[in-house]
Each structure stands twice: as C-alpha cells, then as structure tokens.
N, C-alpha and C positions, 0 to 999 in steps of 0.2 A: 132571697132573703137578705143576703149581704149587699147586693145592689141596692134594694130599698133603703136600707139604713145609710148608704153613702149618699144617696140622692136626697134623702131627708136632711143630712148633715149640710149639704151644699146649699139647699134651700133655707135652712135656719142661718147659715153664715150669709147669704145673699141678703136675707131680711134684715140682720143686724148691720150689715154694711149700710144698706139703704136708710135704715133709721139713724145711723150715726152722721151720714152725709146730710140728711134732712135737718138734723139738729144743728149741725155746723152751719148749714145754709140760713137757718131760721135766726140763729145768734148774729150772724153777720148782717141780716137785714134788720133786726131789731136795734143794732147799735147805730144805724143811721149815719148819714155823711158826716155829721159832726162829731161823732163818738169813735170814729175809725182810727186805728192806731196802724199805720203802714210801716213801711221799710224804715229800719233805724238810720240808714244812711241819707235819707231825704233831708231836705233844707230845714224843716221845722225841728226835727229831732237834733240838729247840729247847733240850733239857737241855744246859746248859754244862758242868757238872762232875757226872759220875755218881758219882764216888768222890772223898772228900777225906781227906787224911792229916791227922789231929788232932794227935797228939804221939807221942813227945817231939822237941823241936827240937834239944835239946843233952843230951848225957849225957857223964859221967866214969867210965871204967872202968880197972882194973888192966892196965898194958901187958903184953901177952904172955899174959894169963890168960883163959880162957872166962868170959864175962859174959852174964848173962840180960838182955835188953831186950824190954819189951812194946811193940809198935807198934800204935796205935790208928787205926781208919779208920771212915768213915761213908759209907753208900750213901745216895744222895738218895731222898727220899721218892717212892714210886710205882715205884721201880726195884728190881732185883735183879741179882746177879752170880752167875754160877756158883761153886760152892765149889771148894776145892782139889782135891776129889775128886768131880766129877760122876758121876751114874749112868750115863751113856752116853758112850762113847769118843769120838763126834764133837763133843761139847761142849768148848767151850774152858775149861780150868781157871784159877783165880786162882793166880798164882804170884808169888814174891818173889826177887830176886836183888841181889846186891851186886857192883859192878865189881871184878874182881881187882887192879886198880891203886889203889884207894882207900886202902890202907893198913889196910883193916879186912877180915877174912874173915868170912863167914857160915858158922858151923859147922852150923847147923841151924835150922829153922823148924817150928813146930808150929801148924798152922791150926786154927781151931774146927771143930767138926762143922757141916756145912751143915744148914739147916732144910729139911724137905720142903715142896714147893710145887707146886701143880698149876695149870696155865692154864685159865682158864673155858672156852676153846674146845677144850681136850683134857683132861678131868678124869681120864682113864686114865693119863696120863703123869705120873710124879712126878720133880721136879727137886730136885736138892740146891743150895741157893742161901745167900747172904748177903743180909741187908736190915739197914737201920738200922745201928747201930754193931757192929763185931766187931774182935777183938784177934788179932794174930799174935804168938805167944811165940817169940822167937828167942834164939840163942846166937852171940855174935860174939867175936871176938879181935882186938884192936887193937894196932898197933905203938905205940911211944912217939911222942907227938907230938899235934898237932891235926890232924884229919882231917874235911874236909868230904865227907861220903859222899852221893853221888847214887844211892840204891838205887832199884829199879824194880819196881813192882807191876803186873803185867800182868793185865788182866780183860777181860770182856765184859759190857757193861750190857744189860738188857733191860727192857722193860714187859710187860704182859700180851698185846700184840699183835705186837711185833717186837723185833729186837735191833739195837744199833749195831754198827759194825765194832769188833774187839778194839782196846784202847787201852793205852798204858804210862802209868803215873802216876809222875813223878819223885818220890821221898821222900827229901828232904834232911834230913840229920842231921848236926849237928857232934858228932864222937866224939872226946873227949880221952883219950888214953892215957898214964896216970901211972904 
C-alpha cells in the first residue's frame, strides 16, 4: 500500500513537470522570432538609444490655423523599427501622438512607407520597417502662446535576432502660436 502511494506521487509529479515544460515550450514558440528577449548582455540590449528625434526643436505657426511640420528621426545603425503599417497584425506599429493638454492638436500624421526587410533566419517573412533616417509629415493646430509640447513616438526596435520591449520616445518641441 505504501509503495502504491509513492508510485502515484511520482507519477503525478512527472505529469506536472511534463505539463510545465510543455507550457514553457508553447510560450517560447508563440513569441516567435521577433518577440524573443534573449540574454541581456547581447548587443541589442546594450543599445542605449534606438531612435533619436533630430529636429525641429522650435517652430512658429499661425495660431488656430492648420500648419505642416516635418518631424525627423534616426534609427540607430544595425537596428530597425516596425513601420506605421507593419505587414502582420501582431507586430507593434510606430505611432505618434500629442497630449491633448499641450495647447497643440495633432490633426494628422503621414508616415513614410516602410522598407521591405527580411531576417536572415527567416527569409520568407517580409517586414515593413524604418531604418536610418525617416520623416513624419504632420499637421498641427496651435493655440496662441508658447507651448512646450511633449509628443510621444511609440516604437519597437529590433536587430536581426531579437526585439526590445516597445518604448516611448519623448519628442519635445517648442511650438509658438502667433
């Protein structure tokens, strides 16, 4: 009788271990190659700034009138970010927003077309990405006065092997509405 209980306990423990390993394997497979977060000492994790806002730092626009503004960014060498319209729904698109309380409204943003990109490990999959420098054409409307706008660029940076978690880049622009 004691032997049976011990055998039963061992079988239950083995079944639980098998289920646990299966769950871990399923999670790793569902993450896919673009969602993997590997070792923190690899080159991607060492990249301090994946995307940099270049300019403009200050603009003057007519108060209350829609005004075009070109916003210039640069992706660090060796990295790419998903475009505003990635090919797959599970990929995180690059977006831009302006806080409603800033005194400036974002009326629209036109993102550049992404460049087709394939990973060496998966040449059949095409991605739509930004690399190097890219420009977002915006239309804003500012109230009269001086407004320090803290816009936000949301993106996910990747290299050929892995992706970092999504990040928000603060895009500070002094908008003067006259």
